[in-house]
ROMAR-378843 format. One record per atom (N, C-alpha, C): residue in three letters; residue number from 0; x, y, z; atom name. Coordinates in nm, 2 decimals. Layout:
residues N
+------+------+--------+--------+--------+-------+
! nuti ! voza !     px !     py !     pz ! torse !
+------+------+--------+--------+--------+-------+
!  Ala !  NUM !      X !      Y !      Z !    CA !
...
+------+------+--------+--------+--------+-------+
END
This chain:
residues 64
+------+------+--------+--------+--------+-------+
! nuti ! voza !     px !     py !     pz ! torse !
+------+------+--------+--------+--------+-------+
!  Met !    0 !  -0.99 !  -1.25 !  -0.96 !     N !
!  Met !    0 !  -0.86 !  -1.27 !  -0.98 !    CA !
!  Met !    0 !  -0.80 !  -1.19 !  -0.89 !     C !
!  Arg !    1 !  -0.71 !  -1.25 !  -0.80 !     N !
!  Arg !    1 !  -0.62 !  -1.16 !  -0.70 !    CA !
!  Arg !    1 !  -0.51 !  -1.10 !  -0.76 !     C !
!  Pro !    2 !  -0.53 !  -0.97 !  -0.71 !     N !
!  Pro !    2 !  -0.41 !  -0.85 !  -0.79 !    CA !
!  Pro !    2 !  -0.25 !  -0.94 !  -0.76 !     C !
!  Ala !    3 !  -0.22 !  -1.00 !  -0.66 !     N !
!  Ala !    3 !  -0.11 !  -1.05 !  -0.64 !    CA !
!  Ala !    3 !  -0.11 !  -1.20 !  -0.59 !     C !
!  Val !    4 !   0.00 !  -1.27 !  -0.61 !     N !
!  Val !    4 !  -0.01 !  -1.42 !  -0.56 !    CA !
!  Val !    4 !   0.13 !  -1.47 !  -0.53 !     C !
!  Ser !    5 !   0.13 !  -1.57 !  -0.43 !     N !
!  Ser !    5 !   0.25 !  -1.60 !  -0.44 !    CA !
!  Ser !    5 !   0.27 !  -1.78 !  -0.40 !     C !
!  Ser !    6 !   0.35 !  -1.82 !  -0.43 !     N !
!  Ser !    6 !   0.39 !  -1.97 !  -0.40 !    CA !
!  Ser !    6 !   0.52 !  -2.01 !  -0.35 !     C !
!  Glu !    7 !   0.56 !  -2.08 !  -0.35 !     N !
!  Glu !    7 !   0.70 !  -2.13 !  -0.26 !    CA !
!  Glu !    7 !   0.81 !  -2.02 !  -0.28 !     C !
!  Asn !    8 !   0.84 !  -2.04 !  -0.40 !     N !
!  Asn !    8 !   0.95 !  -1.93 !  -0.43 !    CA !
!  Asn !    8 !   0.92 !  -1.86 !  -0.56 !     C !
!  Leu !    9 !   0.78 !  -1.80 !  -0.58 !     N !
!  Leu !    9 !   0.77 !  -1.74 !  -0.67 !    CA !
!  Leu !    9 !   0.64 !  -1.64 !  -0.64 !     C !
!  Ile !   10 !   0.67 !  -1.52 !  -0.66 !     N !
!  Ile !   10 !   0.56 !  -1.41 !  -0.64 !    CA !
!  Ile !   10 !   0.53 !  -1.33 !  -0.77 !     C !
!  Thr !   11 !   0.41 !  -1.32 !  -0.81 !     N !
!  Thr !   11 !   0.36 !  -1.24 !  -0.93 !    CA !
!  Thr !   11 !   0.27 !  -1.15 !  -0.89 !     C !
!  Ala !   12 !   0.23 !  -1.07 !  -0.99 !     N !
!  Ala !   12 !   0.11 !  -0.96 !  -0.98 !    CA !
!  Ala !   12 !   0.08 !  -0.89 !  -1.10 !     C !
!  Ser !   13 !  -0.01 !  -0.83 !  -1.11 !     N !
!  Ser !   13 !  -0.08 !  -0.79 !  -1.23 !    CA !
!  Ser !   13 !   0.05 !  -0.63 !  -1.22 !     C !
!  Gly !   14 !   0.05 !  -0.56 !  -1.35 !     N !
!  Gly !   14 !   0.14 !  -0.43 !  -1.37 !    CA !
!  Gly !   14 !   0.07 !  -0.32 !  -1.28 !     C !
!  Val !   15 !  -0.07 !  -0.34 !  -1.26 !     N !
!  Val !   15 !  -0.14 !  -0.22 !  -1.18 !    CA !
!  Val !   15 !  -0.15 !  -0.27 !  -1.02 !     C !
!  Ala !   16 !  -0.06 !  -0.35 !  -0.99 !     N !
!  Ala !   16 !  -0.10 !  -0.39 !  -0.82 !    CA !
!  Ala !   16 !   0.06 !  -0.38 !  -0.76 !     C !
!  Pro !   17 !   0.13 !  -0.27 !  -0.77 !     N !
!  Pro !   17 !   0.26 !  -0.27 !  -0.72 !    CA !
!  Pro !   17 !   0.24 !  -0.29 !  -0.57 !     C !
!  Leu !   18 !   0.15 !  -0.21 !  -0.50 !     N !
!  Leu !   18 !   0.16 !  -0.24 !  -0.34 !    CA !
!  Leu !   18 !   0.13 !  -0.37 !  -0.31 !     C !
!  Glu !   19 !   0.04 !  -0.45 !  -0.36 !     N !
!  Glu !   19 !  -0.02 !  -0.59 !  -0.35 !    CA !
!  Glu !   19 !   0.12 !  -0.67 !  -0.39 !     C !
!  Phe !   20 !   0.21 !  -0.65 !  -0.45 !     N !
!  Phe !   20 !   0.33 !  -0.74 !  -0.50 !    CA !
!  Phe !   20 !   0.43 !  -0.69 !  -0.39 !     C !
!  Thr !   21 !   0.44 !  -0.58 !  -0.35 !     N !
!  Thr !   21 !   0.55 !  -0.53 !  -0.23 !    CA !
!  Thr !   21 !   0.50 !  -0.61 !  -0.12 !     C !
!  Met !   22 !   0.36 !  -0.59 !  -0.11 !     N !
!  Met !   22 !   0.31 !  -0.65 !   0.02 !    CA !
!  Met !   22 !   0.36 !  -0.82 !   0.03 !     C !
!  Glu !   23 !   0.33 !  -0.91 !  -0.09 !     N !
!  Glu !   23 !   0.37 !  -1.03 !  -0.08 !    CA !
!  Glu !   23 !   0.50 !  -1.04 !  -0.07 !     C !
!  Val !   24 !   0.58 !  -0.97 !  -0.11 !     N !
!  Val !   24 !   0.74 !  -0.97 !  -0.09 !    CA !
!  Val !   24 !   0.77 !  -0.96 !   0.02 !     C !
!  Leu !   25 !   0.75 !  -0.86 !   0.10 !     N !
!  Leu !   25 !   0.74 !  -0.83 !   0.24 !    CA !
!  Leu !   25 !   0.71 !  -0.93 !   0.32 !     C !
!  Arg !   26 !   0.60 !  -1.00 !   0.30 !     N !
!  Arg !   26 !   0.56 !  -1.13 !   0.35 !    CA !
!  Arg !   26 !   0.63 !  -1.24 !   0.36 !     C !
!  Lys !   27 !   0.68 !  -1.27 !   0.23 !     N !
!  Lys !   27 !   0.76 !  -1.38 !   0.20 !    CA !
!  Lys !   27 !   0.90 !  -1.36 !   0.29 !     C !
!  Leu !   28 !   0.94 !  -1.24 !   0.29 !     N !
!  Leu !   28 !   1.07 !  -1.24 !   0.35 !    CA !
!  Leu !   28 !   1.06 !  -1.20 !   0.49 !     C !
!  Asp !   29 !   0.94 !  -1.22 !   0.57 !     N !
!  Asp !   29 !   0.91 !  -1.20 !   0.70 !    CA !
!  Asp !   29 !   0.96 !  -1.09 !   0.75 !     C !
!  Val !   30 !   0.97 !  -0.93 !   0.69 !     N !
!  Val !   30 !   1.02 !  -0.82 !   0.72 !    CA !
!  Val !   30 !   0.97 !  -0.78 !   0.82 !     C !
!  Phe !   31 !   0.80 !  -0.79 !   0.83 !     N !
!  Phe !   31 !   0.73 !  -0.74 !   0.94 !    CA !
!  Phe !   31 !   0.64 !  -0.80 !   0.99 !     C !
!  Ala !   32 !   0.57 !  -0.79 !   1.14 !     N !
!  Ala !   32 !   0.50 !  -0.89 !   1.18 !    CA !
!  Ala !   32 !   0.35 !  -0.86 !   1.08 !     C !
!  Pro !   33 !   0.26 !  -0.95 !   1.08 !     N !
!  Pro !   33 !   0.16 !  -0.95 !   0.99 !    CA !
!  Pro !   33 !   0.06 !  -0.84 !   1.01 !     C !
!  Asp !   34 !   0.04 !  -0.77 !   1.17 !     N !
!  Asp !   34 !  -0.01 !  -0.66 !   1.20 !    CA !
!  Asp !   34 !   0.04 !  -0.54 !   1.11 !     C !
!  Thr !   35 !   0.18 !  -0.53 !   1.15 !     N !
!  Thr !   35 !   0.25 !  -0.43 !   1.09 !    CA !
!  Thr !   35 !   0.25 !  -0.40 !   0.97 !     C !
!  Leu !   36 !   0.25 !  -0.53 !   0.89 !     N !
!  Leu !   36 !   0.25 !  -0.53 !   0.76 !    CA !
!  Leu !   36 !   0.12 !  -0.53 !   0.66 !     C !
!  His !   37 !   0.00 !  -0.53 !   0.74 !     N !
!  His !   37 !  -0.14 !  -0.48 !   0.68 !    CA !
!  His !   37 !  -0.14 !  -0.33 !   0.72 !     C !
!  Ala !   38 !  -0.11 !  -0.28 !   0.84 !     N !
!  Ala !   38 !  -0.10 !  -0.14 !   0.87 !    CA !
!  Ala !   38 !  -0.03 !  -0.04 !   0.75 !     C !
!  Trp !   39 !   0.09 !  -0.10 !   0.74 !     N !
!  Trp !   39 !   0.15 !  -0.06 !   0.62 !    CA !
!  Trp !   39 !   0.07 !  -0.05 !   0.50 !     C !
!  Phe !   40 !   0.03 !  -0.16 !   0.47 !     N !
!  Phe !   40 !  -0.03 !  -0.13 !   0.33 !    CA !
!  Phe !   40 !  -0.17 !  -0.04 !   0.34 !     C !
!  Asp !   41 !  -0.24 !  -0.08 !   0.47 !     N !
!  Asp !   41 !  -0.36 !   0.01 !   0.46 !    CA !
!  Asp !   41 !  -0.31 !   0.17 !   0.45 !     C !
!  Thr !   42 !  -0.21 !   0.23 !   0.49 !     N !
!  Thr !   42 !  -0.16 !   0.38 !   0.49 !    CA !
!  Thr !   42 !  -0.11 !   0.39 !   0.37 !     C !
!  Ser !   43 !  -0.09 !   0.29 !   0.29 !     N !
!  Ser !   43 !  -0.03 !   0.32 !   0.15 !    CA !
!  Ser !   43 !  -0.12 !   0.30 !   0.02 !     C !
!  Thr !   44 !  -0.27 !   0.31 !   0.07 !     N !
!  Thr !   44 !  -0.33 !   0.29 !  -0.03 !    CA !
!  Thr !   44 !  -0.38 !   0.43 !  -0.09 !     C !
!  Ala !   45 !  -0.43 !   0.42 !  -0.21 !     N !
!  Ala !   45 !  -0.50 !   0.55 !  -0.30 !    CA !
!  Ala !   45 !  -0.58 !   0.63 !  -0.20 !     C !
!  Glu !   46 !  -0.67 !   0.57 !  -0.13 !     N !
!  Glu !   46 !  -0.78 !   0.62 !  -0.02 !    CA !
!  Glu !   46 !  -0.70 !   0.69 !   0.10 !     C !
!  Ala !   47 !  -0.60 !   0.63 !   0.16 !     N !
!  Ala !   47 !  -0.52 !   0.68 !   0.25 !    CA !
!  Ala !   47 !  -0.44 !   0.79 !   0.21 !     C !
!  Val !   48 !  -0.38 !   0.77 !   0.11 !     N !
!  Val !   48 !  -0.29 !   0.88 !   0.06 !    CA !
!  Val !   48 !  -0.40 !   1.02 !   0.02 !     C !
!  Gly !   49 !  -0.51 !   0.98 !  -0.02 !     N !
!  Gly !   49 !  -0.58 !   1.09 !  -0.08 !    CA !
!  Gly !   49 !  -0.65 !   1.15 !   0.07 !     C !
!  Phe !   50 !  -0.67 !   1.11 !   0.17 !     N !
!  Phe !   50 !  -0.72 !   1.14 !   0.27 !    CA !
!  Phe !   50 !  -0.61 !   1.25 !   0.33 !     C !
!  Leu !   51 !  -0.47 !   1.22 !   0.30 !     N !
!  Leu !   51 !  -0.39 !   1.32 !   0.36 !    CA !
!  Leu !   51 !  -0.37 !   1.42 !   0.25 !     C !
!  Gly !   52 !  -0.44 !   1.41 !   0.18 !     N !
!  Gly !   52 !  -0.43 !   1.58 !   0.09 !    CA !
!  Gly !   52 !  -0.57 !   1.64 !   0.08 !     C !
!  Ala !   53 !  -0.63 !   1.60 !   0.18 !     N !
!  Ala !   53 !  -0.76 !   1.66 !   0.20 !    CA !
!  Ala !   53 !  -0.75 !   1.80 !   0.18 !     C !
!  Pro !   54 !  -0.87 !   1.88 !   0.18 !     N !
!  Pro !   54 !  -0.93 !   2.00 !   0.13 !    CA !
!  Pro !   54 !  -0.86 !   2.10 !   0.23 !     C !
!  Ile !   55 !  -0.89 !   2.07 !   0.35 !     N !
!  Ile !   55 !  -0.83 !   2.14 !   0.49 !    CA !
!  Ile !   55 !  -0.66 !   2.17 !   0.49 !     C !
!  Tyr !   56 !  -0.58 !   2.10 !   0.39 !     N !
!  Tyr !   56 !  -0.47 !   2.08 !   0.42 !    CA !
!  Tyr !   56 !  -0.41 !   2.19 !   0.27 !     C !
!  Arg !   57 !  -0.48 !   2.21 !   0.21 !     N !
!  Arg !   57 !  -0.45 !   2.31 !   0.06 !    CA !
!  Arg !   57 !  -0.39 !   2.46 !   0.13 !     C !
!  Gln !   58 !  -0.29 !   2.47 !   0.07 !     N !
!  Gln !   58 !  -0.23 !   2.60 !   0.09 !    CA !
!  Gln !   58 !  -0.34 !   2.75 !   0.08 !     C !
!  Asp !   59 !  -0.40 !   2.70 !  -0.04 !     N !
!  Asp !   59 !  -0.49 !   2.83 !  -0.07 !    CA !
!  Asp !   59 !  -0.61 !   2.86 !   0.04 !     C !
!  Arg !   60 !  -0.61 !   2.78 !   0.13 !     N !
!  Arg !   60 !  -0.69 !   2.82 !   0.24 !    CA !
!  Arg !   60 !  -0.65 !   2.93 !   0.30 !     C !
!  Phe !   61 !  -0.49 !   2.90 !   0.34 !     N !
!  Phe !   61 !  -0.44 !   3.02 !   0.43 !    CA !
!  Phe !   61 !  -0.42 !   3.14 !   0.37 !     C !
!  Gln !   62 !  -0.45 !   3.16 !   0.22 !     N !
!  Gln !   62 !  -0.41 !   3.28 !   0.16 !    CA !
!  Gln !   62 !  -0.51 !   3.40 !   0.19 !     C !
!  Ala !   63 !  -0.49 !   3.52 !   0.19 !     N !
!  Ala !   63 !  -0.58 !   3.60 !   0.21 !    CA !
!  Ala !   63 !  -0.63 !   3.67 !   0.08 !     C !
+------+------+--------+--------+--------+-------+
END
């Protein structure tokens, strides 16, 4: 089962797939080039966001 699907005039997604739903809407509206759209999606996933909060960026690392 795919988290988001689209047809001619219908886009739907699971309630736990807001990024996939947004990606389908942006694709249907032709807001971004396909490569840009995929790059946006890849940097918006939990894995990418989690990387941005990696331990090396924690404030307590710099406290004496």
